[in-house]
N, C-alpha and C positions, 0 to 999 in steps of 0.2 A: 504494499500501499503505499507506505514512503515515497517508493521509486516511482510509482505512477503520479504521484502529489508534485514530486520534485518537475518530473516530465513535463505535466501539465503547466507547471509555473513558467518554466523555461519556454515553452511555447507562447503563452501570453507575454511573457516579457518580449518574445521575437515580434508579436504583431504589434506593439507600442514602438520599437524601436524601426520597424518597417514603417508606420504611419508617419511616424513624427519626423524620421531622416527624409522619407520622400516630400514630406511640406518642404522643409528646408533645401531639400534637392532642387525641385521645381523653382522655387523663388531664387536660387542662385543661377539657374541654367537660365531664365527668364534674363534677370539682370545681364548675365553675360552677352545675350542676343543683343540687347537695347544700348549697352554701353559699346560692344565692337561694331556694331550696324550690320553684324550675319544674320540671314534670315534663321527665325525659330527653326523651321522646317530642317536647316543644316545641322544647327546647334542642338535639336533632338537627336537626328540621324547620328551624330558622333560624337559629342561628349557625353550626352545623357545616354546613349545607347551603350557606349563603352562601359560606364559605372556600372547601369543597371544589368549586363549581362556578365559582370564578374561573377556572380553566384553560379550560374550555369557552367561558365570556364572551370571554374576551381571543382566543382562536382564532377564533372565530366572527365576532367583531368584525373582528378584522384581516383575516380572510379576505374579511369582505365589502366593508371598504374597499379590499382588492385587486381587486375582481371575481371573485374565486373563490366566485361563489354556491354552485356545486354541494358545495364543502367546507364553506361556512357553514352550511346546510341539513344535510348529511350530518352534520356534527358535532354539532350540536345534537340531532336526532334520534336519529343512532346512540349518542349518549353515553344518552338516556333506554333506548333498546331494551336497552345495554349493563348499564346500572344495574339494570333488571330482569329480563333474562334472565341474565345473567351473575351480577351483585352479589347482588342479592335473593336469587336461586334458592343461590347459596352458603349466605348467611345462613338461608335457611329447612331447608335440608337438614343442617345441623351444628345449628341453633338455634330449631326450631319453637316458637312460643309461644301461650299463651293471650293475648287482647287484650279491651279494653273498645271497644264498635261504636262508643259516641258521642265517644272519643279519633280515630278513624280515619274516620268517616264523611264529617265535610267535607272534608277532606284529599283522598281518595279520590274523591269528586265532582267535585272542581275537576281533579283529576290527568286523570281519563278526560274530562271534557269540554272539557280542553285539548288533548287528544288527539285527541279526534272533532274540532275545529275544525281541526285540522293535517291530518287527513284530507280535509276539506271544502276546506282550501287546495289540497291536490294534484289533486281533481276541478275545481278551475276555474284550474287551472295556475299559482298565484302566493299569496304571503302579502300581500294587499293592505291598504292602510291601515286600513279598517274592520276586517278579520280581528285586525288589530296592536293597535286599541283595545280590543276584545273580550278578547283574551288580556292584556293589560293588565290591565285591571278584574278578570278572576282572579284575577291576580298581586294586585294591590292587597286584594280579599277573605282571600285566603291568609294575608296579613303582618297584616291587621287582625285576623282571628279568634285569630292566634297572641298577639299584642299583648294581646287580651282574655280569651284562657285563662291568658297569664302574668300578668297583675295578679289574675286571680281565685286563682291557685294561690299566689300570693305574700301574699294577704290572709287567705286561709282554714287557711294551714297554720302550726297551733300547736306541732307538735311541735318539741320543744327544739332547737338547733342542736350539733353539737360544737363547742366553743370552738376547739379548735384548728386547725379550717379558717378561720378567721379572723385566727390568728395574722400578723403582718406577715411572717415568713418564708415563711409558705407560702402568702399572697396573691402576694407579689412573685416566687416561684417558679413559681406556676401561670400568671400573666402573661406571664412569660417563656417557658414553656411552649407557651401560645398562640401567641403572637406567632413563635417560631422554629417551631414544630410548622406554622403557615401557609405560612410561609415556603418551609420545606422541602417540605412538599407542593408548592405551587404551582411554584415554581421545579424541583426534580425531575422534574413533571410535562412542564414546558417542555422540557427537556433530553430526556427520552424521546420527547416527541412531534418534536421538530424534530430529533433524529438518528435516530428510526426511522422519520419521513417520509423524510429521506434516503436511508436503505436501502432504503424502497419504490420510492422514483422511479429507483435504481439498476437493482432488477428491472424494473421498466416497469409499473408498477400505475395504471391509471387514476386521475382526481382524486377522482371519487366515491367509488369502493372505498376509496381512501386515508382519507376522510371519516369514512365508515360504519363503518370498521373501526378502523385502526390509531389514527387520530387522535382516534376517539370514545373507543375501549377506553384508548388514552394520557391522555385529559382525563379519563376517568372512574377511572384508578386512586387518585386522593385518595379517593373515595366506595370503592373496592376494597379499599384499604389501612385506612381509617376502619371497613369492615365486618369484615375480619379482625382487627383489634386490638380490636373491640368484643367479637366471640365470644370471643376469648381472655382479654376481662377481664368476659365476660357479661352485656354491657351491650346487650340485643337491642332494646330501645327504642330507645336512641340511634341501632343502626345503620339500622332500618328508617324512623325519623323522617327522618334523615340523606337516605336513597334517596329519600323519598318529597318531601320539601322540596326538594331535587337537581333533582328531576324536574321538578315545577312551576315551577320557575326556569328551569330550560332551557327548556321549552314555552312559559312566558308571558313571559319577559324577555327574553330571549336573542334570540331570533328578532325579535321587534318592535323591539329596540334595534338590531339587524343591519339591518332594513328601514330604520328612521329615519335611522343613520348613513349608509347607501347613499345615502339620498335619493330611493329610487323602491321600488316593491313586488317582493319578492323572487321569482323565477319558480323553478318547479318543475320539476324534472325530470321527465318521463313516467315514467322509471325508477323516480326515487324516489317515485313516487306509487301506484305499482301494486306496489311492494316493502316499500320502506323506511318510509312512515306508515303502512299497514294493520299491518306487524309490530308497531308500536311500540304502538298501540291494542291488538293481540292480547295481548301480555305484559302488558301494565296491565289487562284482564281479566282474564285466567287470575290473575294477582297477588293481585288485591284483592278482586274480586266472592265468590268460595267464602270468602273471608277475613270480609267483613261479613257473610255468610248464618250462617257456621258461630260466628262469634266467637273464632276462631283461625286461625294461620297453620299448615298443615301440612306435611310433609317433602315430601309428593305432589307439592305444586305446585313445589315447587324443583326436584325432577325433571324434571316437566312444561317448566319455565321452562328449566331447562338444555338440554332436547331442543329446543325450539322455536329456543333462539338458536343452537343447532350447525345445524339446517336451516336458516337464516336465514343464515346465514354461507357455506353451501355454497352454496346459492341464489344469494346476491350474489357472491363469489367464484369460483365454477367456472361454473353455469348462464348466470347473466347476461353475466359478463366473458366 
């Protein structure tokens, strides 16, 4: 009983850290965008997404080094599916928005291309060195394009800046918020994953199911909290940019790194190849293709994404299990 109480207590502490950390983090990221002149979409896709994907990266790499391949792949893929099917769905339901197609086109193509390559990995039964190199190239293109766009935005933005944004006290406050927010999100997510996984093991859930559900959702909590906070603060571009960037990093950096660190190709289980990988690509297509065609994210996409994600969880946890 004492062990169970401690586990539940640490789980609750993790929630507090993630929630408060997310609040600080979005405030600081918004300030960075305002003071630098870089669009919030780019800030969300780079600075915010790198920080919020730290839990996925740490969990997947640690799982790979320990030989827990199913959890490593399940966490990376499951996180992308959760990011779109759950988190982006929530964002679209509460905050549908008009978009500039050119801002989203390349990021969307890169994410869908990476997801398609992962599906091919499932067909071959492994994430090979060759596929890992292609994924890393996509990752490099993603960061290069964001750096190029950021430079262009900074040089072309002639609007006068609010001088209060660059006051010494404001700068120090936001730097502290960014650091504390990042630590709170990562540490809180770690507490949630560790203690949530422990509770799941007591129940007797398989490693793959833990990876694609509890661990994937747990490590995606930074994105969820960032999204919820962004909705509350009316920062839709920051939210969608964070999700797109986080997904590209999950697919093109975390899995290849896990393969390199483990020293071999990562085998893909037949169940993952048949269910998890196609589900990841499907939610990506539902979220991005209609938006690129219509130049707007619509509420119905969020509803469909949420329905597909719930169906995926039912198939994974009830039918397959």
